C-alpha positions in Angstrom: 7.9 0.3 -34.1 10.8 -1.6 -35.7 12.9 0.5 -38.1 15.4 -0.7 -40.6 18.0 0.9 -42.9 20.5 -1.6 -44.2 23.8 -0.1 -45.5 24.2 -2.9 -48.0 21.5 -1.9 -50.3 20.0 1.4 -49.1 21.5 4.5 -50.8 23.7 6.4 -48.4 27.2 6.7 -49.9 27.6 9.8 -52.2 29.6 9.1 -55.4 30.2 10.7 -58.8 29.8 8.8 -62.0 32.0 9.2 -65.0 29.9 12.2 -66.2 30.4 14.0 -62.9 26.8 13.4 -61.7 26.3 12.9 -57.9 24.5 9.7 -56.9 24.0 7.9 -53.7 24.4 4.1 -53.5 24.5 1.3 -51.0 27.7 -0.5 -50.1 27.1 -3.4 -52.6 26.4 -1.1 -55.6 29.4 1.1 -54.7 31.7 -1.9 -55.0 30.0 -3.7 -57.8 29.8 -0.5 -59.9 33.2 0.8 -58.8 34.7 0.6 -62.3 31.8 2.7 -63.6 32.2 5.4 -60.9 34.7 8.2 -60.5 35.0 8.6 -56.8 33.4 8.6 -53.4 32.6 12.2 -52.3 31.3 12.7 -48.8 29.7 15.7 -47.2 33.2 16.9 -46.2 36.7 15.6 -46.4 36.6 13.6 -43.2 33.4 11.8 -44.2 35.0 11.0 -47.6 38.0 9.4 -45.9 35.8 7.5 -43.5 33.7 6.1 -46.3 36.8 4.9 -48.2 38.0 3.1 -45.1 34.8 1.2 -44.8 34.9 0.2 -48.4 38.5 -1.0 -48.0 37.7 -3.0 -44.9 35.1 -5.0 -46.9 37.5 -5.5 -49.8 40.3 -6.7 -47.5 37.9 -9.2 -45.9 36.6 -10.5 -49.2 39.7 -10.5 -51.4 42.7 -10.1 -48.9 45.7 -10.1 -51.3 48.5 -11.8 -49.4 51.2 -11.5 -52.1 51.8 -9.3 -55.1 50.5 -11.9 -57.5 47.1 -11.9 -55.7 47.0 -8.2 -56.1 48.0 -8.3 -59.8 45.1 -10.7 -60.6 42.6 -8.3 -58.9 44.1 -5.3 -60.8 43.9 -7.1 -64.1 40.3 -8.0 -63.5 39.4 -4.2 -63.7 36.4 -4.7 -61.5 35.5 -6.5 -58.3 34.1 -10.1 -58.5 30.3 -9.8 -58.0 29.8 -13.4 -56.8 32.4 -13.0 -54.0 30.9 -9.7 -52.8 27.3 -11.1 -52.9 28.4 -14.1 -50.9 29.9 -11.9 -48.2 27.0 -9.5 -48.0 24.5 -12.4 -48.0 26.2 -13.9 -45.0 26.6 -10.7 -43.0 23.7 -8.6 -44.2 22.0 -8.5 -40.9 25.0 -6.9 -39.3 24.8 -3.9 -41.6 21.5 -2.6 -40.4 21.6 0.9 -38.8 18.7 0.2 -36.5 19.1 -3.5 -35.7 18.1 -4.0 -32.0 21.0 -6.5 -31.3 23.8 -5.6 -33.7 23.3 -2.0 -35.0 26.4 -1.3 -37.2 29.0 0.9 -35.6 26.9 1.3 -32.4 26.7 0.1 -28.9 23.1 -1.1 -28.1 24.0 -1.6 -24.4 24.6 2.2 -23.9 21.9 3.4 -21.4 23.0 7.0 -21.0 20.4 9.8 -21.3 19.6 10.6 -24.9 20.8 13.8 -26.5 20.3 15.5 -29.8 22.1 14.0 -32.8 23.8 17.3 -33.6 26.8 16.2 -31.4 27.5 13.5 -34.0 28.6 16.0 -36.6 31.8 18.0 -36.7 31.1 21.7 -37.3 27.5 21.8 -35.9 27.0 24.0 -32.8 26.1 21.5 -30.1 26.7 22.1 -26.4 29.9 24.1 -26.0 31.1 23.4 -29.6 31.2 26.4 -31.9 29.8 26.3 -35.4 32.5 25.5 -38.0 30.8 25.1 -41.4 27.2 24.1 -40.8 25.1 26.9 -39.5 22.4 24.6 -38.2 22.4 24.4 -34.4 21.4 21.9 -31.8 17.6 22.3 -31.3 14.7 20.0 -30.9 14.0 20.3 -34.6 17.4 19.1 -35.6 17.3 15.7 -37.2 19.1 13.5 -39.8 17.9 11.2 -42.4 19.1 7.6 -42.0 21.6 8.1 -44.8 23.0 11.3 -43.2 23.1 9.6 -39.8 25.1 6.7 -41.3 27.6 9.0 -42.8 28.0 11.1 -39.6 28.4 7.9 -37.6 31.3 6.5 -39.6 32.9 9.9 -39.7 32.8 10.4 -35.9 34.1 6.8 -35.3 37.1 7.7 -37.5 37.7 11.3 -36.7 36.3 11.9 -33.2 38.4 14.2 -31.0 39.5 13.7 -27.4 37.9 15.9 -24.9 35.4 16.1 -22.1 31.6 16.5 -22.3 30.6 16.9 -18.7 29.4 14.3 -16.3 32.9 12.8 -16.2 32.8 11.8 -19.8 36.4 11.7 -21.3 36.6 11.0 -25.0 39.8 9.7 -26.7 41.2 10.5 -30.1 39.9 8.3 -33.0 42.4 6.8 -35.4 42.5 9.6 -38.0 41.7 12.8 -36.3 45.0 14.6 -36.0 46.8 13.8 -39.2 46.4 14.0 -43.0 45.0 10.7 -44.4 46.5 9.7 -47.7 44.8 7.7 -50.5 46.2 6.9 -53.9 43.7 8.0 -56.5 43.3 6.1 -59.8 41.3 6.8 -63.0 38.1 5.4 -61.5 36.8 4.2 -58.1 37.8 0.6 -58.8 41.4 1.7 -59.4 41.4 4.0 -56.3 40.2 1.2 -54.1 42.6 -1.4 -55.6 45.6 1.0 -55.3 45.0 1.3 -51.6 44.2 -2.4 -51.0 47.7 -3.4 -50.0 48.9 -6.8 -48.9 47.0 -8.3 -46.0 48.1 -8.9 -43.3 50.3 -5.8 -43.3 54.0 -6.4 -42.5 54.7 -6.9 -38.8 56.7 -3.6 -38.6 53.5 -1.8 -39.7 50.7 -3.4 -37.8 50.3 -6.4 -35.5 48.0 -9.1 -36.7 45.9 -11.7 -34.8 43.8 -14.5 -36.2 40.9 -12.8 -34.5 41.2 -9.8 -36.8 38.0 -8.9 -38.6 35.7 -5.9 -39.1 33.7 -4.8 -36.1 30.4 -5.8 -37.6 31.5 -9.5 -37.6 32.2 -9.4 -33.8 29.5 -10.3 -31.3 30.9 -7.9 -28.8 32.7 -5.1 -30.8 32.4 -2.6 -28.0 34.5 -4.7 -25.5 38.1 -3.7 -24.8 40.7 -6.5 -24.8 44.4 -6.2 -24.0 45.4 -7.3 -27.5 43.0 -5.1 -29.4 42.9 -4.0 -32.1 43.4 -7.5 -33.4 44.7 -6.2 -36.7 44.1 -3.8 -39.5 40.5 -4.7 -40.1 39.6 -4.2 -36.5 41.5 -0.9 -36.6 39.7 0.3 -39.8 36.3 -0.3 -38.2 37.2 0.8 -34.6 34.4 2.0 -32.3 35.9 5.2 -30.9 32.4 6.4 -29.7 29.7 4.5 -27.9 26.7 5.5 -29.9 23.1 4.3 -30.2 20.9 6.0 -32.7 17.2 6.5 -31.9 15.0 6.3 -34.9 11.5 7.8 -35.1 8.8 8.5 -37.7 8.4 12.2 -38.6 6.1 13.5 -41.3 5.8 10.0 -42.9 9.6 9.4 -43.0 12.2 7.7 -40.7 14.5 10.2 -39.1 17.2 10.3 -36.3 16.6 13.2 -33.9 18.2 11.7 -30.7 21.0 9.3 -29.8 22.7 7.9 -26.8 26.4 9.0 -26.9 29.5 8.5 -24.9 33.2 7.5 -25.0 34.0 4.3 -26.8 37.1 2.2 -27.2 40.6 3.7 -26.7 43.4 2.9 -29.1 46.9 2.3 -27.7 49.3 5.1 -28.3 51.9 3.0 -30.1 50.0 2.4 -33.4 51.1 3.9 -36.7 48.2 4.6 -38.9 49.2 3.0 -42.3 47.4 5.8 -44.2 49.5 8.5 -42.5 53.0 10.0 -43.1 55.2 10.0 -40.0 58.4 12.0 -39.4 61.0 11.2 -36.8 61.1 13.9 -34.1 63.5 14.0 -31.2 61.0 15.4 -28.8 57.8 13.7 -29.9 59.1 10.5 -31.4 57.3 9.9 -34.6 55.1 12.9 -35.6 52.3 12.6 -38.1 52.1 15.0 -41.0 49.2 17.4 -40.3 47.4 20.0 -42.3 48.5 23.5 -41.7 46.9 26.8 -42.6 50.2 28.3 -43.5 51.8 25.4 -45.4 50.4 23.3 -48.3 51.2 19.6 -48.2 53.2 19.7 -51.5 56.0 21.3 -49.6 56.4 18.1 -47.6 56.1 15.8 -50.6 59.7 14.6 -50.5 59.0 12.6 -47.4 56.1 10.9 -49.1 58.3 9.6 -51.9 61.2 8.4 -49.8 59.9 4.9 -49.6 63.5 3.5 -49.8 64.5 5.2 -46.6 61.9 3.6 -44.2 64.6 1.4 -42.6 66.6 4.4 -41.4 63.9 5.3 -38.8 63.7 8.7 -40.3 60.4 8.4 -42.2 57.3 6.3 -42.3 55.4 7.1 -45.5 51.9 5.9 -46.1 52.1 2.1 -46.6 50.2 2.3 -49.9 53.2 4.1 -51.4 55.6 1.5 -50.2 53.4 -1.2 -51.6 53.1 0.6 -55.0 56.9 1.0 -55.1 57.2 -2.8 -54.7 54.7 -3.4 -57.5 56.6 -1.1 -59.8 59.9 -2.8 -58.9 58.3 -6.2 -59.9 57.0 -4.7 -63.1 53.4 -5.3 -62.0 52.7 -1.6 -62.5 54.7 0.4 -65.2 57.1 2.9 -63.8 55.9 5.6 -66.3 52.3 5.4 -65.0 51.0 8.4 -63.0 48.2 8.6 -60.5 47.3 11.2 -57.9 47.8 11.3 -54.2 44.8 12.5 -52.2 45.1 13.9 -48.7 42.0 14.4 -46.5 41.5 15.4 -42.9 41.1 18.3 -40.6 43.4 20.7 -38.7 43.2 20.7 -34.9 45.1 22.1 -32.0 47.0 19.3 -30.2 45.3 18.2 -27.0 42.1 20.2 -27.7 38.8 19.2 -29.2 38.5 22.0 -31.6 38.5 21.8 -35.4 40.0 24.8 -37.3 39.3 23.6 -40.8 38.8 20.5 -43.0 40.7 20.1 -46.2 41.2 17.9 -49.2 44.3 18.2 -51.4 45.7 16.4 -54.4 49.1 16.2 -56.0 50.4 14.2 -59.0 52.0 10.8 -58.2 54.3 9.6 -61.0 55.2 6.1 -59.9 58.8 6.5 -61.0 59.5 8.6 -57.9 58.8 5.5 -55.7 61.7 3.5 -57.2 64.2 6.2 -58.3 66.0 7.9 -55.4 67.9 10.1 -57.8 64.6 11.5 -59.1 63.5 12.2 -55.5 66.8 14.1 -54.9 66.1 16.2 -58.0 62.6 17.0 -56.7 64.1 17.9 -53.3 66.2 20.5 -55.1 63.1 21.9 -56.7 61.4 22.4 -53.3 64.6 23.7 -51.7 64.9 26.4 -54.4 61.3 27.5 -53.6 62.1 27.5 -49.8 65.3 29.5 -50.3 63.4 32.0 -52.5 60.8 32.3 -49.8 63.5 33.3 -47.4 64.9 35.9 -49.7 61.3 37.3 -50.2 60.8 37.4 -46.4 64.0 39.3 -45.9 63.0 41.8 -48.5 59.5 42.2 -46.9 61.1 42.7 -43.5 63.4 45.3 -44.9 60.3 47.0 -46.5 58.4 46.9 -43.2 61.3 48.2 -41.1 62.1 51.1 -43.4 58.5 52.1 -43.7 57.8 52.0 -39.9 61.3 53.3 -38.9 62.6 55.3 -41.8 65.9 56.3 -40.0 66.8 52.8 -38.8 69.3 50.4 -40.2 67.5 47.2 -41.2 70.8 45.3 -41.2 71.6 46.2 -37.6 70.8 43.2 -35.3 70.4 45.6 -32.4 67.8 47.8 -34.1 64.5 48.4 -32.3 61.9 45.9 -33.7 58.4 47.2 -33.1 55.7 44.6 -32.8 54.0 46.3 -35.8 56.6 44.8 -38.2 55.3 41.1 -38.2 51.8 42.4 -38.1 52.4 44.6 -41.2 54.0 41.7 -43.1 51.1 39.5 -42.3 48.6 42.2 -43.4 50.2 42.4 -46.8 49.6 38.7 -47.4 52.6 38.5 -49.7 54.0 35.3 -48.4 50.6 33.5 -48.6 50.3 34.7 -52.2 53.8 33.5 -53.0 53.2 30.0 -51.8 49.7 29.6 -53.1 50.7 30.7 -56.6 53.4 27.9 -56.7 51.0 25.0 -56.3 50.1 24.6 -60.0 53.7 25.1 -61.2 54.8 22.5 -58.8 52.3 20.0 -60.1 53.7 20.6 -63.6 57.3 20.2 -62.5 56.6 17.0 -60.6 55.2 15.5 -63.8 57.8 16.9 -66.2 60.9 16.2 -64.1 61.2 12.5 -65.0 61.3 13.1 -68.7 62.9 16.5 -69.1 64.8 17.3 -65.9 66.9 20.3 -67.0 64.0 22.0 -68.9 61.6 21.4 -66.0 64.0 22.9 -63.5 64.5 26.0 -65.7 60.8 26.6 -66.1 60.3 26.1 -62.3 62.9 28.7 -61.4 61.3 31.2 -63.7 57.9 30.5 -62.1 59.3 30.8 -58.6 61.0 34.1 -59.4 57.9 35.4 -61.1 55.9 34.5 -58.0 58.4 36.2 -55.7 58.2 39.5 -57.6 54.4 39.3 -57.8 54.2 38.8 -54.0 56.5 41.7 -53.4 54.4 43.9 -55.6 51.4 43.2 -53.4 53.2 44.7 -50.4 54.6 47.5 -52.5 51.2 48.5 -53.8 49.8 48.4 -50.3 52.2 51.1 -49.1 51.1 53.8 -51.5 53.5 56.3 -53.2 54.5 58.9 -50.7 58.2 59.7 -50.0 58.5 57.4 -47.0 57.0 54.5 -48.9 59.1 55.1 -52.0 62.3 55.1 -50.0 61.4 51.9 -48.3 60.4 50.2 -51.6 63.6 51.2 -53.4 65.8 49.7 -50.6 63.7 46.5 -50.2 63.4 45.8 -54.0 67.2 46.2 -54.3 67.6 43.6 -51.5 65.1 41.3 -53.3 67.0 41.7 -56.6 70.3 41.0 -55.0 69.1 38.0 -53.1 67.5 36.3 -56.1 70.5 37.0 -58.3 72.8 35.4 -55.7 70.4 32.4 -55.4 70.3 31.9 -59.2 74.0 32.2 -59.5 74.6 29.5 -56.9 
């Protein structure tokens, strides 16, 4: 039986409209209706990021702004030109079918490996040796996906698949986005979000090599074939086949489902590419290191690097290219400097060199455009973050004093030769005071980043009060956990005195 599920018009991309209602649409309707939609929202953060990349690949191919004026005309239109989109989809419609026998999108019809359950396509499902992360469904003969679910899982695994082995000599490589936070600028509606991330094309040579052969994988007759010069450019990269997949459709209870697939390693990316959606830091040991999600540290604490678009020539920083592009648009008065958007980060946390996902995350922070063109403003924001970091150090010193004096009442916490029982860091971690301190600063930071351009002194004053309040609240958590016996009281008095002194010294500096 011949099955068909065409991604152009069949609903499979989850979106929210302006009223917050969740709807599923095909690729054409997502783009045509983008000005009437709020956002794309996948089953998880990595699926959301992968879906945005597919939409951008199509927009690059159809509109490809080469200079700022091209982009400005698209932005002023406030919606995508339907005729151009329809012309493109009409020409390539056959290449968007999930079950096409010759050109199934994002798949390798030549793969002849033994079929396996489709559960392995999804991050977080227990399949084989993989542990369950979020989804508590497991790999069984009854596990299946609808065509829409299979399509979303397919684009997610091609974008975020992890390196590792799967038996029988199969060695998988990392996909383009799997070990970094992916950044997207977020506008007031889906059209704005897509337009703000639709930078000049081709990208500058120092960002991404470009070949006349560059195109999305669905336009290639042999997209699963390695070539020395591949990826040919950014569109090839956005639609890269990191996995060799062939979905097996069947009819079940009157509906088309995907229960099995053929699955194996796909194309390998060269290790010298810099993902334009990623923030890179210069590192003496690792070269350029991508900004990754961390369980201990929110991304706002690294936001200075994101805004330093004027320092990219110093080989110290490579911010997401969309921020460089927006900075140039502000400098040319194409976008007003007082305008503010949001910066969205999506991805997952992994252990380097291992095919294990610890968590998936989506974060947002305000993005006033003035930071992209005003280095002095970035310097002020750096002082804001530095104040929080120094306060965090003062807090940690007080917590250590508290732990030492509670566990070793007769020791001298200031003596570097003191005995340091292993229980000290465990006790500090148990209190959760540091986690509470940093998590409570997220919303105040969002306020200060918005207020700083217009009222710098007042914003900094409010920020310092918020930080000090958070430090005392965090210390109180540890204090309350100790109880009120004599030993605890002695430790608390000494540690609180140290906290008071440290904060007073910091505020006087």
